[in-house]
N, C-alpha and C positions, 0 to 999 in steps of 0.2 A: 828472109823477108826484110825489106828496108823501106825507109821513108824518104822520098825524094822531095827536097825543099828547093823551090824555084829561085832563080836569081832575081834580085830586086830591080828588075828592069822597069816595071810600072807599078803604080799604086796597088793595082789588083793582085799583082804577083808578089807583093812584099811579104805577105804572110801565108801564101798558098803552099800547100804540100799535098802529095798523094802517096798512097801505100803501094809499093811494088813487090808483091809476093814472088819469091824466087822460083816457086814450083809451077807458076802459070805456064800453060801450053799455048803456043801460037797456032790456034785453030779456030775456025769459024764454028758457031753453034750448030748442033745436030738438027737438021731441018725437021725431021719427023717428031722431034720433042719440043717444038715451038708452037705457041698458040697466040692469037691476037689479044690485045688488051684494049677495051674501049675506055677512053679517058672521060670520066664523069665529072672531073674537076670539083669534087666535093658536093655535088648537087644530087638531090633526091626529088623527083617530080618537078624539077626546075627551081626548087628552093635550096638555099645553101644549108647543108646539113653539117659540113665540116668546113670551118673558115680557113683562109690562107692557103687554099689549094687551087691549082690551075696552071695551064701551060705546060712547059717541060718538053723534053725530047720524047719522040715516039719510042715505045718499048715493045718487046715481044716477051711473053711469059714463057719461062722454062718449066716444063712439066716435071716436077720433082717427085720421086718415089719415096714418100715418107714411111711407107709400110715395109718396104724391102722384104717382101714375102717370097722371094725366089730361094726358098729353103734348100740347103745342101747343094746348091749349084754355084760353083766358084765363079768369081767375076774378075776381070782384069781392068785396071784403071787405064782408060785410053787417054784422057785429058783432064786437066784441072783448069776450070774457067771461072771468070767473074760473072756474076749474075746482077743485072741492073735493078732487080726487084728485091734484093736482100743484101744484108751486110756480109754474110758468110760466102766463101767460095763454094763452087759445086764441082762434083766429079762425074765425068761420063764413064759409065761402066758397061763393058761388053761381056755378057755372060756366055758360058760355054754352049748354051743352047741357041746362040745367035741373037738373043734379045739385047737391046741397048736401053739404058735408063740413066737418068740423072739422079744423084743422091747428094746430100750435104757432105762436103769434104771435112775431114777431121785433120787436126794438126799432124804434120809429117807425111800426109798422103802425097805420092808422086806418081807421075805417069809410068806405067809398067808394073806397078805394084798389084798385089792380089788381095781380094777381100772375100769374106764368106758370111752368109747369114744362116745360122743354124742353131738348134738347141744345144749342139755339141761343138760349137765353133771355138777354136783356140782363143785364149785370152790375149788378143793382139789388137793394137790400135786400128780402128777402121772396121773390125768385125762386129757383127750384131748378134746378140743372144739374149736369153731370158735373164732377168736381174738375179734370180736365185742361183745362177751358175757363175756369177761374177764375184771375185774376192772382195772382201771389205776394204775400204780405202781407195778403190778404183774410181777414177773420174769417168763419168758417162755423159752422153748427150743424146738429143733426139729421142727422148723417153716417152713411152706411151702412158697416157692416163687411164685409158680404157682399152683393154686387151683387144687387139686386132684392128684398132682404129688408126694405127700409125703414130709416129712421133708427134707430140703436141707441145711439149715444153723443152727447154734448153736447145734452142735452134739458132740463136743469134750469134754473131761473130765473137769468138773467144770465150763463150760461156761453157760451163761444165758443172755438173752436180757430183757430189761425193757420196758414194754408197757407204752408209754408216753401219747398217745392221740389217739382218733378216730375222723378223720375228713372226714365226709361223708362216702364214700365207701373205704377209705384208713385208715390203722392203722400205727401209727408212733412208731418205735422201736429204742431204743438206744442199739447198739451192744456192745459186750465186748471191742472192740477196741476204743469205743468212737464215732464211726460213727453213725449218725442218718439217717435211711432210712425208706421209706414207702412201705408197702405191702398191698394187698387187705384185708379188714377186714373180708372177707368171708373165708380166709385161716385158716387152722387148726394149732394149736400149743399145745404142752404139757405144763401143768402148773408145774413149778418148775425148778430148776437148774439141769444140767446133773451131774450124780454121779461121784465119785472118784476125787474130787477136789484136793487131795494131790498128784495126779499123777506127777506133775511137780517137786515135792520136792524129788523124788526118785533119787538116785545117782547110776549110772551104776557101778562105782568102778574100772573097768578094761576094756581094749580094747576087751578081749575075749568075754565078755558078749555082747558087741556090735555086734560081729561076729555071735553070736547065733541068733541075731535079723535080720541078713541079711545085716549088714552094713560093707562095706569093707573100708580099710584105705584111707584117703584123704591126698594127699601130697601138701604141700604149693608151690605156684608158685615160690616164691623166692628161693626155694631149688632146682629148676630145672635149666636146661641149657637154654640159650637164644632161641635155636631152638624149645624148647618144650613149652615155656610160655613167654609172654611179661615181666613178673616180673623176669625172670631168669637171671643168669650170675653174674659176679662180683667176687671179691676175698674176702673170708670170709663172714661175715654177712653184707649184703648190704641192702639199701633201695630199693624200687621198681624202682626208677629212672624215675618215671612218675608223672605227675601232678595229675592224677586220676587213681585208680586201674582199671584193665581190666580183662576180662575173658580170658581163654586160646586161644580164637579165635579173640581176639582184640576188643571185644565190651566193652563199659563202664559198670562197675560193682559197687556195694555198693552205693546205693543212687540214681542211675539213674532211673527216672520215666519211667516205661514201659507200663503204662495203656494208651489205646487209647484216644485221645483227644475228640473224638465224639463217645463214647460208648453208646449203647442203654440203659444201666441201669443208666446213669447219671441223668435222670429225676426222678429216685426213691431215689436218695441220697440227703437229705436235708443238711447235714453237713458231711464233710469228717472226717476221723479218725484223732486222735491226732498224731502229729509227735513225735516219740520217739527218 
């Protein structure tokens, strides 16, 4: 995997770079595994629910098999592809029964390789098995929170959780954030780290490239008028004039804890994440 830095031919190219994974396959997406995406531009019933969204290039959704419940049926990696809807790479798998599915690719996956999802799968990167069958210290990804629901956590590019211990029916995982939480040891996980770890090193380079991705401009509150934002007003460059920053609607922002004090998942968290 390498990062391509463009020549400084124009102002937009001056700081632009892209990630070029070595294992990518030159192949068009599998038509049977594509679905249309309706662009809602952050609106709900015509009202803006999420700001700074809209426009962008048309995309098609890749149907990803997060469950991987083709148990004991070996699969061959046909291609490694980019997915415009996520940071990680995806792998097209052709199973021995003729079925084809997309899965999240892990580091080291290459076209022509083999994978297996099974209770007795070998401990090999890309294979999927129950947490209780995985040795301590192994890095896992695409982990189930509820058995049979499919991978729900550790799915972004370059992320991986470390299996620390198995205590009875529960497995202890150290998350990328430093949080330590427990899940059922019967839950399935994929062995290995999620692919495309250099994704965060990519530099967009210009605002226009962000617009291609569906991102609209974000205006600073301090640049607005007092009627539009609590930070607004003043002559010239002013501070926000408040003890703590606020959202446009007057709620505390930047550092205010929003997690419920008695959330159902508190009992599964052994140690909270590190404060950055």
